[in-house]
C-alpha positions in Angstrom: 194.6 101.0 48.8 192.9 98.9 51.5 191.0 101.9 52.8 189.7 102.6 49.3 188.6 99.0 48.9 186.8 99.0 52.3 185.0 102.2 51.3 184.0 100.6 47.9 182.8 97.5 49.7 180.9 99.5 52.2 179.2 101.6 49.5 178.4 98.5 47.5 176.9 96.9 50.6 174.8 100.0 51.2 173.7 100.1 47.6 172.5 96.5 47.8 170.7 97.2 51.0 168.9 100.2 49.5 168.1 98.3 46.4 166.6 95.4 48.4 164.6 97.8 50.5 163.2 99.4 47.4 162.2 96.0 46.0 160.5 95.2 49.3 158.5 98.4 49.1 157.7 97.9 45.5 156.5 94.3 46.2 154.4 95.5 49.1 152.6 98.0 46.9 152.1 95.4 44.2 150.5 93.1 46.8 148.2 95.8 48.0 147.1 96.8 44.5 146.7 93.1 43.5 144.6 92.3 46.6 142.3 95.2 45.9 141.9 94.2 42.2 140.9 90.7 43.3 138.8 91.5 46.3 135.8 89.2 46.5 132.5 91.0 46.7 129.9 89.4 49.1 126.1 90.1 49.2 123.5 89.0 51.7 120.3 88.0 49.9 117.0 86.9 51.4 114.6 84.5 49.6 111.2 85.3 51.1 108.8 82.5 50.5 105.1 83.5 50.3 103.1 82.1 53.2 106.3 80.6 54.7 109.7 81.5 56.1 112.8 83.0 54.5 116.1 81.6 53.4 119.3 83.6 53.9 121.9 83.4 51.2 125.5 84.7 51.0 126.5 85.4 47.4 130.1 86.1 46.3 131.7 86.7 43.0 134.7 84.3 43.5 133.5 81.7 40.9 131.1 83.5 38.6 131.5 87.3 38.9 129.4 88.2 35.9 126.5 86.1 37.0 126.6 87.5 40.6 126.8 91.0 39.2 123.7 90.6 37.1 121.9 88.8 39.9 122.5 91.7 42.3 121.6 94.3 39.6 118.2 92.5 38.9 117.2 92.4 42.6 114.5 92.3 43.8 112.8 89.7 41.6 110.0 87.1 42.0 110.0 83.5 41.0 108.0 80.3 41.5 109.8 77.6 43.4 110.0 73.8 42.7 111.7 71.0 44.6 113.8 68.2 42.9 115.3 65.8 45.4 116.9 68.1 48.0 117.3 71.0 45.5 115.0 74.0 45.4 115.0 75.6 41.9 113.2 78.6 40.6 111.1 79.3 37.5 112.8 81.4 34.9 114.7 84.3 36.5 115.5 87.7 34.9 119.2 86.6 34.7 120.6 85.8 31.2 124.2 84.7 31.6 126.0 81.9 29.8 128.0 79.2 31.6 130.7 80.9 33.6 133.2 78.5 35.3 130.2 76.1 35.3 130.2 72.9 37.4 128.6 69.5 36.8 129.0 68.7 40.5 128.2 71.1 43.4 128.8 71.1 47.1 126.3 71.0 50.0 124.5 74.3 50.4 125.7 75.8 47.2 123.6 78.5 45.5 123.9 78.4 41.7 122.5 79.8 38.5 121.4 77.2 35.9 121.9 78.8 32.4 119.9 76.2 30.6 116.7 77.1 32.4 117.7 80.6 33.7 116.8 79.2 37.2 118.3 79.8 40.6 119.2 76.6 42.4 119.7 76.0 46.1 121.3 72.7 46.9 120.3 71.3 50.3 121.5 67.8 49.4 121.4 65.3 46.5 119.3 65.5 43.5 117.6 62.4 41.9 120.5 61.9 39.5 124.2 61.3 40.1 126.2 58.9 42.2 125.8 58.4 46.0 127.6 61.1 47.9 127.5 63.6 45.0 125.2 66.5 44.4 124.5 66.6 40.6 122.6 69.4 38.9 120.5 68.6 35.8 123.3 70.2 33.8 126.2 72.6 34.4 125.6 75.5 36.8 127.4 78.7 37.8 128.1 78.6 41.5 127.3 82.0 43.0 127.2 81.5 46.8 126.1 79.5 49.8 122.9 78.9 51.7 123.2 80.3 55.2 119.8 79.1 56.5 120.4 75.4 56.2 117.2 73.9 57.7 116.1 71.2 55.3 112.6 71.2 56.6 111.9 74.2 54.3 111.9 71.6 51.4 108.5 70.4 52.7 106.9 73.9 52.3 108.2 75.5 49.2 107.2 73.4 46.2 104.8 75.5 44.0 105.2 78.7 46.2 106.0 82.2 45.0 109.1 83.8 46.4 111.1 87.0 46.2 114.9 87.4 46.1 116.1 90.7 47.7 119.2 92.3 49.2 119.2 92.0 52.9 
């Protein structure tokens, strides 16, 4: 009968509507759970330079989560600083991580861990190696954050100084 067919069509339409609604709810929960699993952790770190000023850094675990995790766990720690071109790099740090999504080219104001020398590197600009317009570390580094205090005049004061990394 026509009435019976209309009723069936109506019930099928409602069933599809309820089913699509359930899928939307399911997908929303999946997105919430997924975003929490992949939430990026950020840390404000200060590099206090003896007899000088400080450099503020923002670390995040987007590129090298294991390296950032160990860095934060080892805080505070002291190092000696050196300058190579427009890069500040530290003496051997207490971090001991292998290459983790390591990069051979970095961006302006990147903070990185150099596994080869166990050093922390702050890239204020180009190093003596590499092509013009590129910032090239000595070898691959794990990028762990960004320099927030970007005043390059600090390069004139840090070579050979002692400094301490600490959570802000």
